[in-house]
N, C-alpha and C positions, 0 to 999 in steps of 0.2 A: 699622313706624312707631315702635313703642316703643323699638326699638334706636336708631333715628336720633335720637329725643328724648334718650335717655340719653347718647349720644355728644355731642350738642350741649350738654347740661347739664354734662358733665364738662369739655368744652373751655372753656366759659365760666367755670366755677369755677376751673380751673387758671390761666386768664389773670387772673382777679380776685384770685388769691392773692399776686401780687407785692406785697411790702411793702418798706419800707426795709431791714428785717432780711434778707429773702430776696435782695434785690438785693446787699447787702453779702456775703452767703454766695456768690452767683453769682460776684462778682469774686474772692473767695478761692478758689473752685473753679477759676476761670480761671488764677489764679496757680499753684496747685498742679499743674494739668494741664500748664502750660508748663514748670514745674520738672521734672516726672517724665517727660512725654512729649515734651519739647522742641518742635520745630517742629509736630508733629502736634497737640499740646495747644494750641499757639498758634493755628493756622489754623482749628480747628473752632469758634472763637468769633467768627469774622469773618462779616460779611454780604457780599453781592455788591458793595455800594457803601460799605463802611467806608472812612474816611479817617483816616490816621495822620499827624499833623504832626510835623516834626522839632522838636527843642528850639529855644528862642530862639537866634538867631544862626546857625541852620542853615536853609537854604531848602528842605530836603528835605520833600516832601509825597508820601506814597504813598497812592494812592486806588484802590479797587476790589480785590476779592479776588484777581484774577489778578496785579495789580501787587504786592500785598502778598505773595503766594505767591513770586513771583520774588525780590523784595528780601530778605525774611526767611529764605527757604530758604538763601540764600547766607550770611547772618549765622549762622544756627543750625548751618551745616556747619563753621564755623570752630572749631578746637580752642580751648578756654578761653573761648568766648563764653558769658556768663551773663546772664540777665535775671530779676530778682526784683523783686517789689513787694508792698506790704502795704496793702490798702485800709483806710481809717480811718473813712469815713463814706459814707452813701448817702442819696439822696433820690429818691422817685418823684414825678414831676410830676403835676399835676391830671388830665391826660389818662388816666393809668393805663397808658399804653403806652410811655412814655419816662421815663428816669431817669438819674441820674448817680452816679458814685462818685468819691471823692477818696482819695489816699493818698500814700505815699512809694515811691520806686523806687531800685534799684541795678542798673545795667547795666555789665557788663565786656565790652569789645570790643577784641580785638587790632587794632592799626593797622599794617598791613604797610608803609605809606609811610615811617613814622618808626621802624619796628621797636620799637614801644612798645605800651602798653595804655591805652585810654581807660577811665577809671574814673568813670562818671557817677552822681551821686546827686542826687535832687531830689524834686519832687512831681509829681503828675499829676491830670488830670481825665479821666475816661472817661465817654462818653455811651453809654447802652444803650437799645435799642429792641426792642419785641416784634416779631418777624418773622412777618408773616402769610403763609399761613394756618395755620402749624403752632403758633403760640403760644409758640415758644421765644424767649428773649431773647438778643440777640447784641450785640457791640460795634459801635456806629455811628461813633464818632470817639474819638480819643485825642490828648490834648494834654499832652505832658511839659514840665516846666519844670525845667531843670537848676539846682541850687543850687551844686554843685561839679563840676568836671571836671578831674581831675588826670591827667597823663600819667606813666606809670611805665615807665622804660627798664630793661631788664635789662643794659645795657652798663656800668653803674656811673658814668655821667656825669650 
């Protein structure tokens, strides 16, 4: 009985410890994991029902961990694909189980159709949620907003 109570107290205290600062640190850890572990670092922060919206002007919406796995595994397998971001702020909502981070991103994606490179820079809003029953926080939704998208061709034209 004492062990069960101790586990319950530890579980509740770890869930209660999420603050704006720790949420910001979580997004930074997500960015670092994606940079160092590539696809494996990216996918481990997804929930079964995460939704990732394409930037404005693109109708792409990828929803659910399996769809995200299929779509992003292909992107991460491209040579020269890079995805970097820097969170700048975080806010825990009053429920204590949901929050959001905002920041800037830079994605470089080879485009085989035009033999060029999409170089996207912009801002994002990421919604995070505590995943029950384990208490880990994961990405619930991602909304990128492209500020600039330049195409770079290696053909000199």
